[in-house]
N, C-alpha and C positions, 0 to 999 in steps of 0.2 A: 617558605615551605620547601622542603627537600623534594627533589625529583623522584618520580616513581621507580620502584623496582618492577621487574617484569617476570611473569611465569615462564618456566622453561617449556611446559607442555603446550600443545596446540589447543585452541578453543574452537568450537563450532557454534555458529549462530544461525538460526532459522528465522526468516522474516516473511510475513504474509503479504499477498497482494491487497490492494485496497481500492474501494470505489468512493470517490468524493461527490459531494453535492446531493446525490440521491433525489434529483429533481429540484425541489424548492430550496434546499439548504445550501445555497451557493457559498463556497469558500468556508463552510462551517461544519457540515455533516460529513462523516466518514464511516465506512463499513469495512471491516476486515474480512477477507475472503480466504478460503482454504486452498490457496495456490501459493507455492513457496519458492523462495530463493534460499540457498544454503551457502555459507561461506566458512571456510576453515582458515584460521590465522595462527601463525607461529612466529614468535620473535626469533630472528636469525642474527648471526654475528655481524653481517653487513649486507648492504644492497637491498634491492627490491625485486622479488620474483613473483609474477602473477600468472596463474593458469585459469582459463575461463572455458567452461563447457556449457553448451545449451544456447539460450538466447544471447545474442551479441558476441558470440565466440569469434565471428569473422570481422566484427566491426569495432568492438570496444578497444580502447588503448590499454596497453600493458605497461604503463609507466605512471609517474606521479599525477598525471592528468586524469586518471580514472576516478570517477566520482566517489566510489567507495574508499579509495585510498585518500583522496582529499578530505573526506569526512573523518577517516581515522586520524589523519594528521591534525585536524581541528580539535578532535577530542583529546589527543595526546597533549596538545598545547594547554588545554584546560587542566589536564591531569598533572602537568608540571614538567613534561619533557618527552622527547622522542626516543624510541628504541633504536638500537644500532642498525638493525635490518629487519625486514619483514618477508615472510613467505605467505602468499594469499592464494587460496584455491576457491573459485566461485563455481557453483552449480546453479545456473539461472533457468528458471521456468516461467517467470512472469514476462509476458510479451512487452516489448519496448514500443513506446509511442502509440499506445492503444488506450490510454486512460485507465490503466489498472495499477498505477502507483509504482512503476518500476524504479523511477528515480528516488522516490521516498524510501523504497525498500533498500536501495543501495546505500542511501544516507544512514538509515537506521541500523543496517547491518554493520556499517563501518564504525559508528560511534559505540554501539553495544559491544562489538568485538574489541575495540580499544579499551573500553572499561573492563572487560573480562580478562584481558591479558595483563592488565596493570594490577599489581598487588594492592589491595585496599581501594580498588577503583570505584566501588559503589559508594564509599564514604567521600571520595573526592568529587564524584560526579553522580549526584543522586538522580532520582527519576524525574523530578521537576526540571533539573538542569539538562537531562537528556532531551526532553521535549523542547526546551528553549533553544538548545544548540541545533537540533534537527530542523526546527522551524526557521532559524536564522539561515541555515544553509539552503533549505528548500525555498524559502521566501514566503511561505504560508503554512499554517499548522494542520490543515484538514486531513491530508493523507498521512502525514507522519504521526499524528495522534492515533489514528486507527491502526497503523502499522506497529507502533510501539505497544499499545495497550490492548489491542484486539477488541472484538465486539463492535458496538455502535458508539461512535464518539461525537461529541459536540465540542468544537474548538473555537477559540477566539483569542484576541490579544488585548491585554490590559496595560495601558501605558507602555506599549511596545513589547510586553512580555507575553509569550505564548502560554495559554492555559487550556485545559481540556477536562471534560467530564466523560467518563465511560459509563455506558448503560448496557444492559444485557438484552440483546435482541430476542424476540420470541423464537422458541426452539422450532416452531412449525414453519418458519420462513426458509425457503430453499432458493438460493440465488442461481440463476442461469445466465451465463454471459455469452454473448454472440460477438466473437472477435473477427473483424474483417482482415483481409490479407494486407491491406494498405494502411500504413500509419498516418497520423495527423500530428504535426508538431503542436505542442501546447501553446507556443507563442502565436501560431497561426490562428488557432481557435479563440484564444483570448483577444487577439487583435480585432476580431469581428464584433466584439461587444460594444454597444453604444456607451457614451459617457453619461447619458441620462436615460431614464425609463419613465413611463407614465406612472403617476402616483397610484392609480387604480391597480396596476400590475404589481407594484411593490407591496401594496396592502394585501393583495391576493396571495402573494408568495409568503408573506409573514404568517398569515393564517394557516396556509398549507404546511409550512415548516413546523409550526406548533403542533398541528395535527399529526405530522409524521412521527414525532416522538412517541405519542400514544399508540399510533398504528404499528410502528415497528417493534415496540417493546411489549405491548399488551393486546392490541386489537388489530391483527393483520387483515381482517376483513375490510378495514378502512384504507388499505394501502393504495388502491386505485385513485381515490380522491386525494389522498395525502401526498402523492408523488407528482401532482400537477405542477408544472413550472411555467412562468411567464417572463423570467429574467434573462435566461441565457440560451436555452436549447434552440429555439427557433432562429435566433440571431446567428447561430453557428451553422445553420443548414447549408450555406454555400460551400463550406469545407467538408461536409459529410452528409450529402443528400440521402444516400442509401440508409445511413443510420437513422435519420429522422423519419424516413419512410417506414422503417422497421418498427421504431417506437410507436408511430401512429397506428400501424397495423395491429400491433400487439394490444395497445390500449383500446382500440375499437373492438377487440375480442374480449375485453374485460381483464386483460393481464396488466398489472402494474409494471410499467417499463419506463426506463429513463436512459439518457446518455450517461455513461460511466465517466465521471470526471470531465476532462476536456474532450473525450471521445477519441476515436470513433466507436469504441466498443459499446454495445447496448447491454444494459443490465435489466433482467426481469426478476422481480421478487415474487416468487410463486409459493405454493405449498407442495407437498409431496406428490399428490395426485396430478396437479396441473403441470408440474415440472416434466413429467414423462411426455406429455403432449407438446409443451412449449419447446423442449429440447430438440424435437424433430424438425423444427423450422430451420433449415440450413441454406435454402436458396430463395432469396427474396429480392425482387426488383433487379435481377441480374447480378446481384452481389453474392459471392460465395462466403459463407460464414462458418467459422469453427464454433459450434455450439457446445458449451461445457457446463454441466451441472456441478456446482461446487457446494462445499459445506460452508457454514459460517465459521470463521476463526474466532476463538474466544481467548486464546493465550497471548496473542501479540508476539513481539520479538522475544525470542527465547534462546538461552544458552543451553545446548543439549549435549548429551554424551556423543562422542565420536564412535562410529562403527569400527569394529576391528576387521571387518571384511567389506568388500565392495569398492567401488570407485566413485569419483565425483561426476557421475553421469547424470543425464536428465531424462532418460526415457521412462515412460510409465507415469504413475502418480507421484506426488511429492514425497510420499512416505516409502516408496519402494526402492529408491536408489540413493545411496547416501555417501558423502565423502568418507574416505578411510582415515584411520588414525587411532591413537590410543583413547581410552576413556577420558572424558573431560567432565565439566561441571554441568549441572542441570538447574534450570530455574527460569522464571519469567523476568523479562527486562523491565516491565512497567507495572504500575499499581493497578488495582482493580476498582478504584473509585475515582476521586478527583485529584488532578494535579493543579495545585494552587501556588 
């Protein structure tokens, strides 16, 4: 197969935050949230130039070790060859180390951008291959499935191959995230999990996970029961005691609340009326929380037009400040059903 040709114009990719697990769906469920990172990529004559604004601007590398760049390189290898050079502009809004899928967003943005700048990229790297590659880089498919496809996703591996089903969450569900000031490394949170759990707890989680599919898609009134977890949240308490305190407080008040991914962010799944009240809880157990009411994302990773005005800033909401450049392509990166 001949190597790819590359588009001269820049492309812009937008990727959503995601929350994994959702209580009982450990390493399987994901929900795409309306908080976004944007990346603009242009093939250059030579070299690598990276500009980063927003989250991670002072800490992320600006070389080949950047996760987004490594993901692009992996996708280019699948596509058949590397471009001579790259210019990358990142506008990051997803908090890092908070359980909102920032690493999955970087991975998905990189592979979708690589596919978009390669002529015929969608034929060489289809949607199922996108999920497989993203899962290989991330190590598990739950966050990347939600990031690529949007909505509510159920992901698994079959003979080592990542697969996912996308479902439409009920429109009345309003996510509220409570983001603490301090991050927790995923490796730290995962390292607290036991190698074995009681059979009764595993059975309880299986039932709750099955119920969560019904609750999140059709019967949100069941979400409090459906989000009960016995497999991972309590075990992670030593790394994020304030987060577990907030989850327990919200649930005692009848609010479906869970640890988002590996934490320490807390996700509450409310309706429009309750969201107004839940969002006001910003100081609990001595911890200061940034409370944000978000939309559900239903588009997933998308290639969007580039704005002809503005800069790659990060102030305000995700839709108000956009990277600059000429008009590009528009379209969703992922399917609306099942990736098999």
